[in-house]
C-alpha positions in Angstrom: 0.0 0.0 0.0 2.8 2.4 0.8 4.3 1.8 -2.7 0.9 2.5 -4.3 0.4 5.7 -2.3 4.0 7.1 -2.4 5.3 5.8 -5.8 2.7 4.4 -8.2 0.0 7.0 -7.6 2.6 9.8 -8.0 3.7 8.2 -11.3 0.2 7.8 -12.7 -1.7 10.8 -11.3 1.0 13.1 -10.0 -0.6 13.0 -6.5 -1.8 10.5 -4.0 -5.1 8.7 -4.4 -8.4 10.3 -3.2 -9.7 6.9 -2.0 -8.4 3.4 -1.4 -10.3 0.1 -1.9 -8.2 -2.8 -0.4 -9.2 -6.3 -1.6 -11.2 -8.2 -2.3 -9.7 -10.8 0.0 -10.5 -14.4 -0.6 -12.2 -15.3 2.7 -14.1 -13.1 5.1 -12.3 -11.0 7.7 -14.6 -10.8 10.6 -14.5 -9.9 14.3 -11.4 -10.8 16.3 -9.7 -12.1 13.1 -9.8 -8.7 11.5 -6.6 -7.4 13.1 -4.7 -10.3 11.5 -5.8 -9.3 8.0 -3.5 -7.9 5.5 -6.5 -6.6 3.6 -7.5 -4.4 6.6 -3.9 -3.6 7.3 -3.6 -2.0 3.8 -6.8 0.0 4.3 -5.5 1.2 7.8 -2.2 2.2 6.2 -4.2 4.6 3.9 -6.4 5.8 6.8 -3.4 6.7 8.8 -2.2 8.9 5.9 -5.5 10.7 5.9 -6.9 8.8 2.8 -10.4 7.4 3.1 -10.3 3.6 2.6 -12.5 0.5 2.7 -11.4 -3.1 3.0 -13.4 -5.7 1.1 -13.5 -9.4 1.8 -15.5 -12.1 0.0 -16.6 -15.5 1.2 -14.5 -17.7 -1.1 -13.6 -15.8 -4.3 -15.6 -17.9 -6.8 -16.6 -16.7 -10.2 -20.1 -15.7 -9.1 -18.6 -13.5 -6.3 -16.3 -11.8 -8.8 -19.2 -10.9 -11.0 -21.5 -9.5 -8.4 -18.9 -8.3 -5.8 -17.6 -5.4 -7.9 -21.0 -3.9 -8.5 -21.8 -4.2 -4.8 -18.7 -2.3 -3.9 -19.4 0.3 -6.5 -22.9 0.7 -5.0 -21.4 1.2 -1.6 -18.9 3.7 -2.8 -21.6 5.6 -4.7 -23.6 5.8 -1.5 -20.6 7.5 0.3 -20.0 9.9 -2.6 -22.5 12.7 -2.0 -20.9 15.5 -4.0 -18.4 13.8 -6.3 -16.1 13.2 -3.4 -15.8 10.4 -0.9 -17.4 11.5 2.3 -16.2 9.6 5.4 -15.1 11.2 8.6 -11.4 11.7 8.8 -9.6 8.6 10.1 -12.7 6.4 9.6 -12.8 3.6 7.1 -15.1 0.6 6.4 -14.6 -3.2 6.8 -16.9 -4.7 4.2 -17.7 -8.4 4.0 -19.6 -10.0 1.2 -21.9 -13.0 1.9 -21.8 -16.3 0.0 -22.9 -15.5 -3.5 -24.3 -17.9 -6.1 -25.2 -17.5 -9.8 -28.9 -17.3 -8.9 -28.4 -13.9 -7.4 -26.8 -11.7 -10.0 -28.5 -8.4 -9.3 -27.1 -6.0 -6.8 -30.7 -5.1 -5.8 -31.0 -8.7 -4.4 -28.7 -7.7 -1.6 -29.0 -5.4 1.4 -26.4 -3.7 3.5 -26.2 -3.9 7.3 -24.3 -1.4 9.4 -22.5 -3.5 11.9 -19.6 -3.5 14.4 -16.5 -5.6 14.1 -17.3 -7.1 17.5 -15.6 -10.0 19.2 -17.4 -12.8 17.3 -15.6 -14.7 14.5 -16.2 -17.4 12.0 -13.0 -19.2 12.9 -10.0 -19.0 15.3 -6.2 -19.1 14.8 -4.0 -21.6 16.6 -0.3 -22.4 16.6 0.6 -26.1 16.4 4.0 -27.5 17.3 3.1 -30.2 14.7 0.9 -28.6 12.0 -0.4 -32.1 11.2 -2.3 -32.0 14.5 -4.7 -29.5 13.0 -7.9 -31.1 11.6 -8.3 -28.2 9.1 -4.6 -28.5 8.0 -5.1 -32.3 7.5 -8.3 -31.6 5.5 -6.3 -29.7 2.9 -3.6 -32.3 2.6 -1.1 -31.6 5.3 0.3 -35.0 6.5 -0.5 -35.8 10.1 3.2 -36.7 10.7 4.7 -33.6 9.0 6.6 -32.8 12.1 6.7 -29.0 11.4 5.2 -26.2 13.3 2.7 -23.7 11.9 -0.5 -21.7 12.3 -3.9 -23.1 11.2 -7.5 -22.1 11.6 -9.7 -23.8 14.1 -13.5 -24.2 13.8 -15.4 -23.3 15.9 -13.3 -20.3 17.1 -14.1 -21.0 20.8 -12.1 -24.2 20.5 -9.1 -22.0 19.9 -9.8 -19.9 23.0 -11.8 -17.1 21.4 -14.8 -15.6 23.1 -18.4 -16.5 22.3 -20.3 -13.4 21.3 -23.9 -13.4 20.2 -24.3 -9.7 19.8 -26.8 -8.8 17.1 -24.5 -5.9 16.1 -21.4 -8.0 15.5 -20.6 -8.4 11.8 -20.0 -12.2 12.1 -23.5 -12.7 13.4 -25.1 -10.5 10.8 -23.3 -11.8 7.7 -25.8 -14.1 6.0 -27.2 -14.8 2.6 -27.9 -11.6 0.6 -26.6 -9.3 3.5 -23.4 -7.3 3.1 -21.9 -6.2 6.4 -20.3 -2.7 6.7 -18.3 -2.0 9.9 -16.6 1.3 10.6 -12.9 1.0 11.4 -10.1 3.3 12.7 -6.4 3.4 12.1 -5.4 2.8 15.7 -6.1 0.4 18.5 -7.7 3.1 20.5 -10.4 1.8 22.8 -14.1 2.8 22.5 -14.6 5.9 24.6 -17.1 4.2 26.9 -14.5 1.5 27.6 -11.8 4.0 27.9 -13.8 5.9 30.5 -14.2 2.7 32.6 -10.4 1.9 32.3 -9.6 5.5 33.2 -11.6 5.2 36.4 -9.6 2.1 37.4 -6.3 3.8 36.6 -7.2 6.9 38.6 -7.9 4.7 41.6 -4.5 3.0 41.3 -2.6 6.3 40.8 -4.3 8.1 43.6 -6.1 11.5 43.8 -2.9 13.5 43.6 -2.0 12.0 40.1 -5.3 12.1 38.4 -5.3 11.4 34.7 -6.1 14.4 32.5 -7.9 14.2 29.3 -8.4 16.9 26.7 -11.8 15.4 25.7 -14.8 14.5 27.8 -15.4 10.8 28.2 -18.8 11.1 26.5 -18.8 13.2 23.3 -21.4 15.9 22.8 -23.8 16.3 20.0 -21.2 17.7 17.6 -19.4 14.3 17.6 -22.6 12.4 17.0 -23.7 11.2 20.4 -26.8 12.5 22.0 -25.0 14.1 24.9 -26.1 11.3 27.3 -23.9 8.6 28.6 -24.3 6.4 25.6 -26.8 5.3 22.9 -28.4 1.8 23.1 -28.7 1.9 19.4 -25.1 2.0 18.2 -26.0 2.2 14.5 -28.1 5.3 15.0 -25.3 6.9 17.1 -22.7 6.2 14.4 -25.2 7.3 11.7 -25.4 10.8 13.1 -21.6 11.2 13.0 -21.2 10.6 9.3 -21.5 13.6 7.0 -22.0 13.1 3.3 -21.2 16.7 2.5 -20.2 20.1 3.9 -23.7 20.8 5.0 -24.0 19.6 8.7 -27.7 18.9 8.1 -26.8 16.3 5.4 -26.2 13.1 7.3 -25.8 9.4 6.9 -28.2 7.8 4.3 -28.9 4.2 5.4 -27.6 1.7 2.9 -29.6 -1.2 4.0 -33.1 -2.3 3.4 -33.6 -3.6 7.0 -34.5 -1.2 9.9 -31.6 0.2 11.9 -29.9 -2.4 14.0 -30.0 -2.1 17.7 -28.5 -4.3 20.4 
């Protein structure tokens, strides 16, 4: 990605790109697996340079997905392009996952978009094996059981590899299903959610004592300007995020839902 931004784009356009689409990856990047994804890593590289970016991952990369996947991404990008420019908040990108696609559904209008969170759910887990042949998944793709070499393999279900079970209706893993494309906002850092940050801060202040209280230039709970309703939190995360996204310079012009379903709430 750095080569593309700093070298190739300069050679072709004489400037850096206005927008980056990373992918499509062959295989979904969902939940706690997302930080291990090179596809998301490339998008994050662009985000951290101030370039709007989305990461796109498909179920398995078959021919049907290739035919319909591109128009679905174009539809998503068009929805973010209110005035001939990509409109995402600075430092915010999207993790986009396409569902299984077959030849029977070749029209983009067959699909809906769900605004989700990355969450802690996943469709598989990662595990290191001293002998890669001990992995059932590795053996299923032809790795000999007696290979005697270490390696990383996936484990299904993810909880068998020590990952948490999460049934949140807002998590992208749990919303990804036939004819539903999940769209999860991402950032370029590992910064914690501000609600969680506030809880951690309280614990740290207790440990550090009253004479060394932690200072913060921002309130724990953002005000209306940042999209929250001014209260402690919103129970409907999708609505809270929706109000932060501006399609254009006009502050009254806000997020236009991309999905056919009602707003998700958890």
